[in-house]
C-alpha positions as CSV (number, residue, x, y, z in Angstrom):
1,M,53.3,109.0,-17.7
2,K,49.6,108.2,-19.6
3,D,50.7,105.2,-20.7
4,V,51.1,104.0,-17.5
5,K,47.9,103.2,-15.2
6,A,48.8,102.4,-11.3
7,V,46.5,99.6,-9.4
8,I,46.7,99.3,-5.8
9,L,45.5,96.4,-4.0
10,A,44.2,97.9,-0.3
11,A,41.1,96.0,0.2
12,G,42.9,93.8,3.0
13,Q,41.5,94.7,7.1
14,G,44.8,94.5,8.6
15,T,43.6,91.6,11.1
16,R,47.0,91.6,13.2
17,M,46.7,95.1,14.0
18,K,43.5,94.5,16.5
19,T,41.6,97.4,14.9
20,E,38.4,98.5,13.4
21,I,40.3,101.1,10.6
22,P,41.3,99.7,7.7
23,K,44.8,98.9,7.5
24,V,45.8,101.7,4.4
25,L,44.5,104.6,6.9
26,H,46.7,104.2,9.2
27,Q,48.4,106.9,9.5
28,V,52.1,107.4,8.5
29,G,53.9,110.1,9.0
30,S,51.4,113.4,8.3
31,G,49.1,111.4,6.3
32,T,47.8,107.7,5.9
33,V,49.7,104.3,4.3
34,L,47.3,104.7,1.3
35,G,48.0,107.9,0.7
36,E,51.7,107.6,1.0
37,I,51.8,105.4,-1.7
38,I,49.7,107.2,-3.6
39,T,51.8,110.4,-3.6
40,S,54.9,108.1,-4.3
41,L,53.1,107.0,-7.5
42,K,52.2,111.0,-8.6
43,K,55.7,111.8,-8.1
44,A,56.8,109.3,-10.2
45,G,54.4,110.6,-13.1
46,I,51.5,108.1,-13.1
47,E,48.4,109.7,-13.0
48,D,45.8,107.4,-13.9
49,I,45.4,105.5,-10.0
50,I,42.8,102.7,-9.7
51,A,42.9,101.3,-5.6
52,V,40.7,98.2,-5.4
53,V,39.0,98.3,-1.7
54,G,37.4,95.8,0.3
55,Y,37.2,96.1,3.7
56,K,35.0,98.9,4.8
57,A,35.5,100.2,1.5
58,E,32.8,103.3,2.2
59,L,35.4,105.0,4.8
60,V,38.1,104.5,2.4
61,K,36.9,106.2,-0.6
62,N,35.3,108.5,1.9
63,S,39.0,109.5,3.0
64,F,40.2,110.1,-0.7
65,A,37.4,112.1,-1.9
66,G,38.3,115.0,-4.3
67,K,41.9,113.4,-4.9
68,N,41.3,112.3,-8.2
69,I,41.6,108.3,-7.4
70,R,38.9,105.9,-9.3
71,F,38.1,103.2,-6.4
72,V,36.8,99.5,-7.5
73,E,35.3,97.2,-4.7
74,Q,36.6,93.6,-3.9
75,Q,33.2,92.3,-2.8
76,E,34.9,88.8,-1.2
77,L,38.4,89.1,-0.4
78,L,40.1,86.3,-2.3
79,G,43.3,87.6,-2.7
80,S,45.7,89.5,-4.6
81,G,45.4,87.9,-8.1
82,D,41.1,87.8,-7.6
83,A,41.7,92.0,-6.9
84,S,44.2,92.4,-9.7
85,K,41.9,90.9,-12.4
86,I,38.8,93.2,-10.7
87,A,41.0,96.2,-11.4
88,L,41.7,95.4,-14.9
89,K,38.1,94.6,-15.5
90,G,37.4,98.7,-16.7
91,L,40.5,98.9,-18.5
92,E,39.7,96.4,-21.8
93,D,40.5,99.3,-24.2
94,F,43.6,100.6,-22.5
95,T,46.6,99.0,-24.5
96,G,50.0,100.7,-21.8
97,E,51.4,99.4,-18.8
98,I,49.4,98.4,-15.5
99,L,51.8,98.4,-12.3
100,I,50.3,96.6,-9.5
101,T,51.5,97.0,-6.1
102,C,50.2,96.5,-2.7
103,G,48.4,99.0,-0.3
104,D,50.5,98.1,2.5
105,T,54.2,99.3,1.3
106,P,54.5,102.6,1.5
107,L,58.3,103.1,1.5
108,I,59.0,102.3,-1.8
109,T,59.9,105.6,-3.6
110,P,59.0,107.2,-6.6
111,E,62.5,106.9,-8.2
112,T,62.0,103.2,-7.9
113,Y,58.7,102.8,-9.1
114,I,60.4,105.1,-12.1
115,R,63.5,102.3,-12.3
116,L,61.1,99.8,-12.7
117,M,59.1,101.0,-15.6
118,R,62.1,102.5,-17.3
119,K,64.1,98.6,-17.4
120,H,60.3,97.4,-18.6
121,K,59.8,99.2,-21.2
122,Y,63.6,99.5,-22.5
123,E,64.3,95.4,-22.3
124,N,60.3,95.4,-24.1
125,A,59.2,93.0,-21.2
126,S,56.1,91.0,-20.8
127,C,56.3,91.4,-16.8
128,T,59.0,92.6,-14.7
129,F,58.7,93.3,-11.0
130,L,60.7,94.6,-7.3
131,T,63.1,91.9,-5.8
132,C,65.1,92.5,-2.7
133,V,68.2,90.1,-0.8
134,T,67.3,90.5,2.2
135,Q,69.3,88.4,5.1
136,D,65.6,88.0,6.9
137,P,63.8,86.6,4.4
138,S,60.6,84.9,6.5
139,S,57.5,85.6,5.5
140,Y,58.4,86.7,2.0
141,G,57.5,85.5,-1.0
142,R,61.1,83.7,-2.2
143,I,62.3,84.4,-6.0
144,V,63.3,80.8,-7.5
145,R,65.5,81.3,-10.5
146,D,67.5,78.3,-12.7
147,G,71.1,78.1,-13.4
148,W,71.4,80.6,-15.5
149,G,69.5,83.0,-13.2
150,D,66.4,83.2,-15.1
151,I,63.2,83.4,-13.0
152,L,61.0,80.3,-13.0
153,K,58.9,81.5,-10.2
154,I,57.7,82.9,-7.0
155,V,56.9,80.7,-4.2
156,E,54.8,82.0,-0.9
157,E,56.7,80.8,2.4
158,G,54.0,78.5,3.4
159,D,54.3,76.8,0.0
160,A,57.7,77.1,0.2
161,T,60.3,73.9,0.8
162,D,63.2,74.0,3.3
163,E,65.4,74.8,0.2
164,E,63.2,77.3,-1.2
165,K,62.9,79.1,2.0
166,N,66.7,79.1,2.4
167,I,66.7,81.7,-0.7
168,H,67.2,85.3,0.6
169,E,65.9,87.2,-2.9
170,I,62.1,88.2,-2.1
171,N,59.0,89.1,-3.7
172,V,58.4,93.0,-3.2
173,G,54.9,92.7,-4.6
174,T,55.2,95.2,-7.4
175,Y,55.0,94.5,-10.8
176,I,54.6,96.0,-14.1
177,F,52.6,94.1,-17.2
178,H,51.5,94.8,-20.7
179,R,47.9,95.6,-20.2
180,Q,47.6,93.3,-23.1
181,E,49.4,90.4,-21.8
182,I,48.1,90.3,-18.2
183,G,44.5,90.5,-19.6
184,K,45.3,87.3,-22.0
185,Y,47.0,85.2,-18.7
186,I,45.4,86.1,-15.3
187,D,42.9,84.0,-16.1
188,G,45.0,81.2,-15.7
189,I,45.2,81.4,-11.7
190,K,44.2,79.3,-9.6
191,K,42.9,78.9,-6.2
192,N,45.6,78.1,-3.9
193,D,44.4,74.8,-1.8
194,R,46.1,76.2,1.2
195,K,44.7,79.7,2.1
196,K,41.6,79.3,-0.8
197,E,42.7,82.7,-2.3
198,F,43.9,83.4,-5.9
199,Y,47.6,84.8,-6.1
200,L,48.9,87.6,-8.2
201,T,52.4,85.5,-7.8
202,D,51.5,82.5,-9.5
203,I,51.2,84.7,-12.8
204,V,55.2,84.5,-12.8
205,D,55.0,80.5,-13.3
206,I,52.1,81.5,-16.1
207,Y,54.2,83.6,-18.1
208,V,57.4,81.4,-17.9
209,R,55.3,78.4,-18.7
210,N,54.7,80.2,-22.3
211,G,57.4,81.7,-23.0
212,R,57.4,85.7,-21.7
213,K,60.1,87.8,-21.3
214,I,60.2,88.6,-17.4
215,L,62.7,90.5,-15.6
216,T,63.2,92.3,-12.3
217,E,64.4,95.2,-10.4
218,S,65.8,95.7,-6.8
219,C,65.0,97.7,-4.2
220,S,66.4,98.3,-1.2
221,P,65.4,96.7,2.5
222,D,63.5,99.5,3.8
223,E,61.3,99.8,0.7
224,V,60.2,96.0,1.4
225,I,58.6,96.7,4.8
226,G,54.8,95.9,4.7
227,I,52.3,96.8,6.8
228,N,50.7,93.7,8.6
229,S,51.5,95.0,12.8
230,R,51.5,97.9,14.9
231,K,55.2,96.9,15.3
232,D,55.0,97.2,11.3
233,L,53.7,100.5,11.2
234,S,56.1,102.0,14.0
235,M,58.5,100.9,11.9
236,V,58.0,102.3,8.9
237,N,57.2,105.6,10.2
238,K,60.8,105.4,11.9
239,V,62.7,104.5,8.6
240,L,60.7,107.8,7.4
241,N,61.7,109.9,10.1
242,R,65.2,108.4,9.6
243,N,65.4,109.8,6.1
244,T,64.1,112.9,6.5
245,I,66.9,113.3,9.7
246,E,69.6,112.2,7.5
247,R,68.2,114.5,4.5
248,L,68.6,117.5,6.8
249,M,71.6,116.8,8.3
250,E,73.3,116.5,4.7
251,S,71.6,119.9,3.7
252,G,73.3,121.7,7.0
253,V,70.8,121.3,9.9
254,G,72.7,120.1,13.2
255,I,70.3,117.4,15.0
256,I,71.5,116.8,18.6
257,D,70.3,113.2,18.6
258,P,68.3,111.8,16.1
259,D,67.1,108.8,17.9
260,T,64.9,111.0,20.2
261,T,63.6,113.8,17.2
262,Y,60.8,113.4,15.2
263,I,60.5,116.0,11.8
264,N,57.7,115.3,9.2
265,K,59.1,115.2,5.4
266,E,57.1,118.0,4.3
267,A,58.7,120.2,6.7
268,V,61.5,122.8,5.7
269,V,64.6,123.6,7.9
270,D,67.2,126.0,7.1
271,K,70.9,125.2,7.3
272,D,72.8,126.4,10.6
273,T,69.7,125.5,12.5
274,T,70.6,123.3,15.5
275,I,67.4,120.5,16.8
276,Y,67.9,119.6,20.1
277,P,66.8,116.4,22.0
278,C,63.1,115.3,22.5
279,T,61.7,117.4,19.3
280,V,58.6,117.1,17.3
281,I,58.3,119.1,14.1
282,E,55.3,118.2,12.4
283,E,54.2,119.0,8.6
284,D,53.7,122.7,7.5
285,V,56.9,123.8,9.1
286,V,59.1,126.5,7.7
287,I,62.5,127.1,9.8
288,G,64.9,129.9,8.6
289,P,68.9,129.6,9.1
290,D,70.5,130.2,12.8
291,C,67.8,128.9,14.8
292,R,67.3,126.8,18.1
293,V,65.0,124.4,18.7
294,G,64.3,122.5,21.6
295,P,64.5,120.2,23.5
296,F,60.5,119.1,24.3
297,A,59.7,121.4,21.6
298,R,56.4,120.7,19.0
299,L,55.8,122.9,16.4
300,R,53.1,122.6,15.1
301,P,51.4,123.3,11.2
302,G,51.6,126.9,10.5
303,T,54.6,127.4,12.2
304,R,56.9,130.0,10.3
305,L,60.3,130.8,12.1
306,A,62.7,133.6,10.8
307,K,67.0,133.8,11.0
308,G,68.1,133.7,14.3
309,V,64.7,132.6,16.6
310,E,65.2,130.7,19.5
311,I,62.6,128.2,20.7
312,G,63.0,126.6,24.4
313,N,62.2,123.4,26.4
314,F,58.7,122.3,26.3
315,V,57.6,125.3,23.6
316,E,54.7,124.6,21.3
317,T,53.6,126.7,18.7
318,C,50.5,126.4,16.2
319,R,50.2,128.4,13.1
320,S,51.9,131.1,14.1
321,E,55.1,133.2,12.9
322,I,57.9,134.3,15.0
323,G,60.5,137.5,13.5
324,E,63.9,137.4,14.0
325,N,65.9,137.0,16.9
326,T,62.9,136.5,18.8
327,K,63.5,134.3,21.8
328,V,61.0,131.9,23.1
329,K,62.7,130.1,25.7
330,H,60.4,128.0,28.4
331,H,57.1,126.3,29.2
332,A,55.0,128.7,26.2
333,Y,52.6,128.2,24.2
334,L,52.0,130.1,20.7
335,G,48.9,129.9,18.9
336,D,47.4,131.7,16.0
337,T,50.0,134.6,16.8
338,I,52.4,136.8,14.5
339,V,55.6,137.7,16.5
340,G,57.7,140.6,15.3
341,S,61.5,140.7,15.7
342,N,63.8,141.2,18.6
343,V,60.8,140.0,20.9
344,N,61.1,138.3,24.5
345,I,58.6,135.9,25.2
346,G,59.1,134.9,28.9
347,A,58.7,131.6,30.7
348,G,54.9,130.3,30.8
349,A,53.3,132.9,28.7
350,I,50.1,132.0,26.8
351,T,48.6,133.4,24.1
352,A,44.9,132.4,24.2
353,N,43.4,131.9,20.9
354,Y,40.4,129.7,21.4
355,D,37.4,131.1,23.4
356,G,35.1,127.8,22.7
357,K,34.0,128.4,19.4
358,E,36.1,130.5,17.4
359,K,40.1,131.2,17.4
360,Y,41.5,134.5,17.7
361,R,44.9,136.1,16.4
362,T,47.4,137.7,18.6
363,V,50.3,140.1,17.3
364,I,52.7,140.9,19.2
365,K,55.1,144.1,17.5
366,D,59.0,144.4,17.2
367,N,61.0,144.8,20.5
368,A,58.2,143.8,23.1
369,F,58.6,142.2,26.2
370,I,56.5,139.5,27.7
371,G,57.0,138.5,31.2
372,V,56.9,135.4,33.0
373,G,53.6,134.0,33.3
374,V,51.3,136.7,31.1
375,T,48.5,135.7,29.5
376,L,46.9,137.2,26.2
377,I,43.7,136.8,25.4
378,A,43.2,137.0,21.6
379,P,42.5,139.2,19.6
380,V,45.0,141.1,21.0
381,T,48.0,143.3,19.8
382,V,51.0,144.1,21.7
383,G,52.8,147.4,20.3
384,K,56.0,148.4,19.8
385,G,58.6,148.1,22.2
386,A,55.7,147.4,24.6
387,S,56.4,145.2,28.0
388,V,53.6,143.4,30.0
389,G,54.8,142.4,33.5
390,A,55.0,139.1,34.8
391,G,51.8,137.2,35.9
392,S,49.5,139.8,33.7
393,V,46.4,139.0,32.0
394,V,45.8,141.4,29.0
395,P,42.0,141.3,28.2
396,K,40.7,140.8,24.0
397,N,40.6,143.9,22.3
398,K,42.3,145.7,25.2
399,D,45.8,146.1,22.9
400,V,48.9,147.0,24.1
401,P,49.9,150.5,22.8
402,D,53.6,151.1,21.6
403,G,56.0,151.7,24.3
404,V,53.9,151.1,27.1
405,T,54.2,149.1,30.0
406,V,51.3,147.1,31.2
407,V,50.5,145.3,34.6
408,G,48.4,143.2,36.5
409,I,45.1,141.5,36.2
410,P,43.6,142.7,33.9
411,A,46.5,144.1,32.8
412,K,46.8,148.2,32.7
413,P,49.3,150.8,32.4
414,L,51.9,151.1,34.8
415,V,52.0,154.2,36.5
416,K,55.5,155.5,37.6
417,E,56.2,156.8,41.3
418,T,57.1,160.0,39.8
419,E,53.5,160.6,38.2
420,Q,51.6,158.6,41.5
421,K,52.7,161.5,43.1
422,E,52.2,164.4,41.0
423,G,48.7,163.3,40.8
424,E,47.6,163.2,44.4
425,Q,49.5,166.7,45.0
426,R,46.6,167.9,42.7
């Protein structure tokens, strides 16, 4: 939507989190708080995004280098009203709509942003903002309406009367304005006597006094969660994970214990696959149909499982492709590995992919058998139908030919008893 620009208010430090890292750079899923908000805005069709930064501004900017995001700095942290005014300075000639959202609410969905923008445009409102009705409104600004349901103002909890604190409709902190109108009225925001900051919420009262049309759009209680503490951060991650798991179960994936399972929202899992408890599936993982994963498995980025693969307890994979009906059942590690179909990987088997400087690839071809406690030192290839005996170590570049059995440290072809006797007779 080229006629809508977004402003993210991301200048805060997050003092309650007890951290030296800017609040917006803390991890949510596989990304960051700010990154999640940017992604949702872009999915909603907003191309031009401006982030207002303050605390450790350069660190935030560097974290999003090359992401086509514009930054402006709030030198003195004087609140959301002041930050919004700073962002608007570079948009004097813009005549479209300005969507302003908080930098600590990463659960607002693209669909909610779209509903907000559509209602604002369809109703030709001067200001439309998100609200939510919640059982516990404490710490949020309350929405004060008149007897006809029209907006009167937003009052912050610290400034609310006892009667206003009983209101359960809260402000989410996301607004959309006509650019020219907010430019006209934003200078009317006065510094709050208690906090010594400029509240963007006060713009609503100014609009009411000037007879402007103000509307609201509702969202779910989950989307309201703002990150101000480590507890809030964990709640956000829990909601994201729950949403991902519910979506996958609706698509035909079996998840035995959702409460102990983590699946990144970018992971792809096909139907009729079963995920067992205490399993971690990270981003950039693709799992085919009819697989079995876990318990206590960890699939790291770059993992690809074909149909019918079994990944058992305490198995870790990373940047590895595993072919149909292969079994990796117990305490194994596969890194930078290509595994064919119908392969058996024994308990405790390891592909040693890192020599301290570089990472190398291991290839295990169809129908191979890797015994218990085997170490394959990459780069190395185990051929079709080949076997590596229990406890063996296959050195780098010592490929195992098709159909051959190797054993020992270092692994060497197994000499059959008849062949050994024939050699002795010679």
